[in-house]
Every structure is written in structure tokens, then in C-alpha cells.
C-alpha positions as CSV (number, residue, x, y, z in Angstrom):
1,M,140.5,66.9,66.1
2,R,140.5,69.4,68.8
3,T,142.7,73.0,67.0
4,S,144.6,75.4,68.7
5,L,143.2,77.9,69.8
6,P,143.6,81.1,67.6
7,S,146.7,82.9,67.2
8,R,146.1,85.4,64.3
9,S,145.5,89.4,64.3
10,Q,141.8,90.4,63.4
11,G,141.0,86.8,61.6
12,E,143.3,87.7,58.3
13,G,140.4,85.6,56.7
14,A,140.5,82.9,59.2
15,S,137.5,80.5,59.6
16,V,136.0,79.8,62.6
17,L,132.7,78.1,63.3
18,I,130.0,79.7,65.7
19,A,127.0,77.8,67.4
20,A,124.2,79.6,69.1
21,Q,120.3,79.6,69.2
22,S,121.0,83.1,67.0
23,G,124.0,83.1,65.5
24,R,123.7,86.2,63.4
25,G,125.2,88.8,66.6
26,L,128.4,86.2,66.3
27,A,128.5,86.2,62.5
28,A,128.6,90.3,62.2
29,A,130.9,90.6,65.1
30,A,133.6,87.8,63.2
31,R,132.8,89.7,60.2
32,R,134.3,92.9,61.6
33,A,136.8,90.9,63.2
34,G,138.0,89.5,59.8
35,Y,136.8,86.1,60.3
36,R,135.2,83.8,58.0
37,P,132.1,82.5,60.3
38,L,130.8,79.2,59.7
39,V,127.3,79.5,61.0
40,V,125.0,77.0,63.4
41,D,122.0,78.1,64.8
42,L,117.5,77.7,65.3
43,F,116.6,80.4,62.9
44,G,118.0,80.8,59.4
45,D,117.4,84.4,59.3
46,S,118.1,85.5,55.9
47,D,121.2,87.9,57.0
48,T,122.5,85.3,58.9
49,R,122.9,83.4,55.9
50,A,124.1,86.1,54.2
51,L,127.2,87.1,56.7
52,A,128.2,83.1,56.8
53,A,130.7,81.2,55.1
54,G,128.8,78.1,55.4
55,Y,125.6,77.7,57.8
56,R,123.8,74.6,59.2
57,Q,120.3,75.0,60.4
58,V,119.1,73.1,63.6
59,K,116.4,72.2,65.8
60,G,115.9,73.7,69.4
61,R,113.5,75.8,71.1
62,F,114.5,79.2,71.6
63,G,115.1,80.0,75.6
64,V,115.5,76.6,75.5
65,G,118.9,75.3,73.7
66,V,119.4,73.4,71.3
67,A,119.5,69.4,69.9
68,G,122.9,67.9,71.0
69,L,123.9,65.3,68.0
70,A,122.5,68.1,66.0
71,V,125.1,70.3,66.6
72,L,127.6,68.0,66.3
73,D,126.6,67.0,63.0
74,A,126.3,70.6,61.7
75,L,129.6,71.4,63.0
76,D,131.6,68.5,61.2
77,Q,129.8,69.1,58.2
78,L,130.7,73.0,58.2
79,A,134.5,71.6,58.8
80,L,135.0,69.8,56.8
81,A,133.3,72.0,53.6
82,S,135.4,74.4,55.0
83,A,138.3,75.7,52.9
84,G,140.7,75.1,55.7
85,P,140.8,73.6,59.2
86,P,138.8,76.1,61.5
87,L,139.8,78.0,64.9
88,G,137.7,76.4,67.1
89,V,134.2,77.2,67.9
90,V,132.7,80.3,69.6
91,L,129.3,79.4,71.4
92,G,126.9,81.8,71.5
93,S,123.5,81.1,74.0
94,G,121.8,77.5,74.2
95,F,124.4,75.2,75.6
96,E,124.6,75.9,79.3
97,A,122.3,73.5,80.6
98,S,124.5,70.9,78.7
99,P,127.8,71.0,80.4
100,A,128.8,67.5,78.5
101,L,127.8,68.8,74.9
102,I,130.2,71.6,75.6
103,Q,132.9,68.9,76.5
104,A,131.8,67.2,73.3
105,I,132.5,70.5,71.0
106,D,135.6,71.5,72.7
107,E,137.1,67.3,72.3
108,R,136.1,67.4,68.7
109,F,136.6,71.0,67.6
110,G,138.8,73.3,70.4
111,L,136.5,76.2,72.2
112,I,137.3,79.9,72.1
113,G,135.4,81.0,75.3
114,A,134.7,79.4,78.8
115,S,135.3,75.6,79.5
116,A,132.7,72.8,79.9
117,D,133.6,72.9,83.9
118,T,133.3,76.6,83.6
119,V,130.5,76.9,82.8
120,A,128.9,73.6,84.6
121,S,130.4,75.6,87.9
122,L,128.9,78.9,87.0
123,K,125.5,77.7,86.1
124,N,125.2,75.5,89.2
125,P,122.4,77.2,91.2
126,I,123.6,75.9,94.6
127,G,127.4,75.7,93.7
128,F,127.4,79.3,92.6
129,A,125.8,80.5,95.6
130,R,128.0,79.1,97.6
131,L,131.2,80.6,95.9
132,L,129.7,83.5,96.0
133,A,129.4,83.8,99.7
134,E,132.9,82.5,100.1
135,L,134.0,85.4,98.1
136,G,131.8,87.8,100.1
137,I,129.2,89.2,97.1
138,G,125.9,89.7,97.3
139,H,123.2,87.6,95.8
140,P,120.2,86.5,96.5
141,Q,119.1,83.5,98.7
142,V,118.9,80.4,96.1
143,R,117.2,76.3,97.2
144,L,116.2,73.2,95.3
145,E,113.5,73.0,97.8
146,P,110.2,73.7,97.5
147,V,108.3,77.0,100.0
148,A,105.1,76.7,101.7
149,S,104.7,79.8,100.9
150,S,105.7,80.6,97.4
151,S,105.7,85.0,97.8
152,G,108.9,86.6,97.3
153,W,110.2,83.9,95.2
154,L,111.1,83.2,91.7
155,S,111.6,79.6,89.5
156,K,114.1,79.7,87.3
157,R,115.2,76.7,84.9
158,R,119.0,76.0,84.8
159,G,121.1,77.3,82.3
160,G,118.1,79.2,80.8
161,S,118.9,82.5,78.8
162,G,116.7,85.3,77.4
163,G,114.9,85.3,80.8
164,S,111.7,83.6,79.1
165,H,112.2,80.8,81.8
166,I,111.5,82.6,84.4
167,R,108.2,82.2,86.3
168,K,106.9,83.5,89.7
169,A,107.4,80.2,92.0
170,R,104.3,78.0,93.1
171,P,103.8,76.8,96.9
172,N,105.1,73.4,97.5
173,R,106.6,72.9,93.9
174,V,109.9,73.0,92.3
175,V,109.8,72.4,88.3
176,R,112.1,69.6,87.5
177,G,115.2,71.1,85.9
178,S,114.4,74.4,87.7
179,Y,115.4,76.1,90.8
180,L,114.1,78.7,93.3
181,Q,115.7,82.4,93.9
182,R,114.4,84.9,96.2
183,A,113.1,88.1,94.3
184,V,115.4,91.4,94.8
185,E,114.1,94.8,93.9
186,G,116.4,97.2,91.8
187,E,117.5,98.6,88.4
188,P,118.6,95.4,86.0
189,V,122.3,96.4,84.7
190,S,124.9,93.7,82.7
191,V,128.5,94.6,82.8
192,A,130.1,93.1,79.8
193,F,133.9,92.1,80.6
194,L,137.3,90.1,79.6
195,A,138.2,87.4,81.2
196,D,141.6,85.9,80.8
197,G,141.5,82.8,83.5
198,H,142.8,84.9,86.4
199,R,142.1,88.8,85.7
200,A,138.8,90.6,84.4
201,Q,138.5,93.9,82.7
202,M,135.1,95.5,82.3
203,I,134.1,96.5,79.0
204,A,130.8,98.5,79.4
205,R,127.5,98.7,81.2
206,T,124.1,97.9,79.5
207,R,120.8,98.8,81.2
208,Q,118.3,96.2,79.9
209,W,114.7,95.7,80.5
210,V,112.2,93.1,79.9
211,S,109.0,92.6,77.2
212,P,106.6,90.8,79.1
213,G,104.7,88.0,77.2
214,R,102.1,85.5,77.7
215,G,103.6,83.1,80.3
216,A,106.9,85.1,80.2
217,A,106.9,88.3,82.7
218,W,110.6,88.4,82.5
219,R,111.1,87.8,78.9
220,Y,114.8,89.7,77.9
221,G,113.3,92.9,76.0
222,G,117.0,95.0,74.9
223,A,119.9,96.8,76.1
224,I,121.3,100.1,75.7
225,E,124.9,101.7,76.5
226,P,125.7,103.4,78.8
227,G,123.5,102.0,81.3
228,G,124.0,102.1,85.2
229,P,125.5,103.5,87.7
230,L,129.5,104.3,86.8
231,A,130.0,104.9,91.1
232,I,130.2,100.9,91.4
233,D,132.0,100.2,89.1
234,P,135.1,99.3,91.0
235,E,134.3,97.1,93.6
236,I,131.9,95.2,91.1
237,E,134.9,95.1,88.7
238,M,136.9,93.6,91.7
239,A,133.8,90.9,92.4
240,I,133.9,89.7,88.9
241,G,137.7,89.3,88.7
242,R,137.5,87.0,92.0
243,I,134.8,85.1,90.4
244,V,136.9,84.8,87.1
245,A,140.2,83.4,88.9
246,A,138.0,81.0,91.1
247,T,136.1,79.5,87.9
248,R,139.0,79.7,85.6
249,L,136.9,81.9,82.9
250,R,138.1,82.8,79.7
251,G,136.9,85.2,76.9
252,L,134.3,88.0,76.4
253,A,131.0,87.5,79.5
254,S,128.7,89.0,81.1
255,A,127.0,89.8,84.6
256,D,123.8,90.5,85.7
257,L,123.6,92.9,88.5
258,M,119.8,94.5,90.0
259,V,121.1,97.6,91.2
260,T,119.4,100.2,93.9
261,P,120.8,103.6,94.9
262,D,122.8,101.6,98.2
263,R,123.4,98.4,97.3
264,W,123.4,95.8,94.6
265,W,123.2,91.9,93.7
266,L,124.9,89.5,91.0
267,L,122.2,87.4,89.5
268,E,124.4,85.5,87.0
269,I,127.2,85.1,85.5
270,N,126.7,84.7,81.4
271,P,130.4,82.7,80.2
272,R,129.3,83.5,76.2
273,L,129.0,86.5,74.2
274,G,125.7,87.8,74.2
275,A,122.2,89.9,73.1
276,T,124.1,93.1,74.0
277,L,127.3,92.5,71.1
278,D,125.5,94.4,68.6
279,C,125.8,97.5,70.4
280,L,128.5,97.2,72.7
281,D,130.9,96.4,69.2
282,R,132.1,99.8,68.9
283,R,135.7,99.6,70.3
284,K,139.1,100.3,68.0
285,T,139.9,96.7,68.5
286,P,136.4,94.3,67.4
287,L,135.3,92.7,70.5
288,F,135.5,89.4,68.5
289,E,138.9,89.4,68.3
290,R,139.8,90.3,72.2
291,H,137.3,87.8,72.7
292,C,139.8,85.4,71.4
293,R,143.2,87.0,72.0
294,A,141.5,86.7,75.8
295,S,140.7,83.0,75.9
296,R,144.2,82.8,75.1
297,G,145.3,84.7,78.3
298,E,145.6,88.5,76.9
299,L,143.4,91.0,78.1
300,G,145.0,94.3,76.3
301,A,144.2,97.7,77.3
302,F,141.3,99.0,78.4
303,E,139.3,101.0,75.1
304,A,136.6,103.5,75.6
305,P,133.4,103.4,73.3
306,P,132.0,106.2,71.3
307,E,130.6,109.0,73.1
308,A,126.8,108.2,71.8
309,A,124.8,106.3,73.2
310,A,123.3,103.1,71.3
311,G,120.7,100.0,71.6
312,T,119.4,97.2,70.2
313,M,115.7,95.7,71.3
314,I,113.9,92.3,70.3
315,V,110.4,92.8,68.2
316,Y,108.5,90.0,69.6
317,A,105.1,88.7,67.6
318,D,102.4,89.0,69.6
319,R,100.1,87.1,67.5
320,P,100.9,84.2,65.0
321,V,102.6,85.4,61.5
322,A,101.5,82.2,59.1
323,R,104.0,83.8,56.0
324,V,106.5,86.7,56.9
325,P,105.8,89.3,53.7
326,D,108.2,90.0,51.0
327,I,110.2,93.1,52.8
328,A,112.3,95.4,52.1
329,W,113.9,95.8,55.9
330,P,114.9,98.7,56.9
331,A,119.0,99.1,57.7
332,F,118.1,99.4,61.8
333,V,116.6,95.6,61.5
334,A,118.6,92.8,61.8
335,D,118.0,88.7,62.4
336,R,115.6,89.5,59.3
337,P,113.3,86.6,59.0
338,E,113.3,84.3,55.5
339,R,110.0,85.5,53.3
340,A,106.9,83.5,53.8
341,S,108.2,81.6,57.0
342,A,106.4,81.4,59.8
343,I,107.1,82.9,63.3
344,K,105.0,81.5,66.1
345,A,103.0,83.5,68.7
346,G,105.9,84.8,71.6
347,A,108.6,84.2,69.4
348,P,110.9,86.7,67.9
349,I,110.2,88.3,64.3
350,C,113.5,90.6,64.4
351,T,116.2,92.9,66.4
352,V,116.3,96.6,66.0
353,A,119.2,99.2,66.5
354,A,119.7,102.9,67.4
355,T,121.7,105.2,68.1
356,G,121.5,108.5,70.0
357,R,123.2,111.4,72.1
358,E,121.6,110.1,75.3
359,A,119.9,106.5,76.2
360,V,116.5,107.8,76.8
361,E,116.6,108.9,72.9
362,V,117.9,106.0,71.9
363,R,114.8,104.1,73.9
364,R,112.4,106.4,72.7
365,L,113.6,105.3,68.9
366,L,113.6,101.4,69.6
367,D,109.9,101.3,70.6
368,Q,109.1,103.4,67.9
369,R,110.9,101.2,65.5
370,G,109.4,97.8,67.2
371,A,106.5,98.9,67.0
372,D,106.7,99.8,63.0
373,I,107.9,96.4,62.3
374,I,105.3,94.8,64.1
375,R,102.8,96.6,61.8
376,L,105.2,95.9,58.9
377,V,105.0,91.9,59.7
378,Q,101.8,91.5,61.4
379,E,99.3,94.1,59.1
380,E,101.6,93.6,55.9
381,R,102.0,97.4,55.2
382,I,105.1,99.6,55.6
383,P,105.4,102.4,58.5
384,A,104.9,106.3,56.8
């Protein structure tokens, strides 16, 4: 039975369903806003379970998505076991390729965020490129047909997330479920924004980077706020506002850009709360609460971030871990794997966080902490 969107302020202890590949960041954000998160995800990390008022683990593949029927069943179980009816479902990554599943979740529980139709329009590569052309927004060329010369082309899976699905295109071939996009030069920048279905409000810019792995040269590495050139903010916010009005996007979302000194390209819109939530949720009003409010049409006033820089980085296993040792995790570690669990080569181990006066200081600290974690988990010794 579909529920109404939240009308409470900062949770007031109300239950909210969360479904994502990794639900820890959303669960932590919900707790900061006063909600009781009921979480479905792939990993079952120890801190996710500790944050959740109810939890179910489902099968899926990181970077690809979650299993549809299993998600619906798990959400049903959590909703039935909840002390009160959940206010709705907040979706993280793992659903963009399945608008039909998003629609089924909405019909059964009620979505807090982008609708299935909105996600479908934003994640249709040809339709999205056509929309951006109509709106006068720069976007790399895309195509569904193979090219004889693949130089300068990338292959991307429709609805993919995390960058691990991106490959160099092959001549005369397009993998089923994928499309080709022209590679463009520039600095990767992500813009987080709130949308009410008609207007957009920029929240922050983050500088992002990749963490290349075997067969995954564009795998997402991490992000730091602040990031990206301030001078282009007005035109980017105007462009995002036009997209929001055209697609009726609601909630907290992000836009991925490539930026050079003299121009920028919009790569895609992520119609959900994303990986930067941990380092962005430092404003007066918790971002999870602002997501809920924007989903019912309330943007509110702009809230400035703290002066300090903040960042997060995913730490990946460079070889298989047969058994995660019993670890006293440092406070800067999130998404903590359960003791004795196994981690495949190339899979995430955890997320590390850092703050500092400048972005360069934060990046240096993140790299150091990531290296310490790899030694701690893969060599089973505590860093000095």
C-alpha cells in the first residue's frame, strides 16, 4: 500500500525504507536527520547493520545492480516488521537500469525521490542526448550503432554506476545493453543539487577521481568538497534547472561534468543520493531531510558548507581476501566488512574519510589511510 510522502521535520523517529547497492551512507544520513532506517543492500557491512532499525541482505553485483524480486520481498518484510508504517522508500545506486522495478517499488511503498518515468528519461542515452541538444546543453556525442574506428569512443552500460562498467569501445561492436559515448578531455566534477520537479538549487561541487582496477580503468575512486571552478556555477545551475523542469526530477541528485578552462560537458544526471553524501552532509539541515522536503516540492534556502574541506574514498581489494580479520576499525572507516567475510579481488573493502584545511591535504590523508587499510586487511597487521 503506497504511503504519503513525509511531512514531518527531521524525522521525529519515523521509519523510512532504504534500498541500495550499499545502504550504509543513506542509513547514516537518515539517522542524522532523525529517521529510523530500514535497509536493504548487497553487503551487510557491520556499521550498516548497526545503523539500521531493520536490515535485509539481498543478492546482486556491485556496479550492476540488485535483484528485483528479492528487493521487493525484503522491503515487504521490513515494512511488516516496522513499529509504524514506513514513510516511503529512498533508493540509492543499483536501480537506474530498471525503471520497471522502480515503478513496482513506488506502487507498493511510495518513492521519496525521482519517479520511474524521470529515471527512464534521464537514463535513456539517446533520448537524454536529444533533450540536452534541445536545451542547448553541451554533451558528448552518443550512439547505439558500432563504429569502424573506435578511437576516442567509450562503451558504457545503460544505467550503470560507479564507473566500473566503462570500457574503451571496440571496432564494429556494441555490447548488448550498452551504448557508445565520445570521450572528452577535462577535470571530472560532480555538482550536487536539490530538485523540486520544476527548479534546481546547487548544493555543492566536488572534485572526483578514478581508482583504476583490472578491466575497470574508470572505476570511481573518491570525492572531495570543495572542487571544480566557481566561475561556471551560474550557467551550470541554469542548465540543471532546465533539465529538472523537463524531466520533473525531485530530490537530491547530482550531475557529472567534464570541465576544461574554457568549456564544460554534462555527462549524466544521477537521479538519487550518491557517494558524495558523507562529505556533503555538513550543512545546518541534514541532507536526507532536505531530500525528503524537495521530493514534496520544498527547496528551502541555500545553506553554506563549513570552511574545511572534506572527502571520502573507496578502498578496493587488489587481491582476494579469504577472511577479513578481527579488526578494531579506525574511526575514519565506514562500510566495514563483517569479520571472517570474504572479499573478491577488485571489490570494495570499505570507505575512508578525512577533513582538512585544503583539498590537497584531504587527498593526501585519504591516500595514506587507504594504504593503511589495505595493509590492515590484506596483510592482517595494524598500521603504525
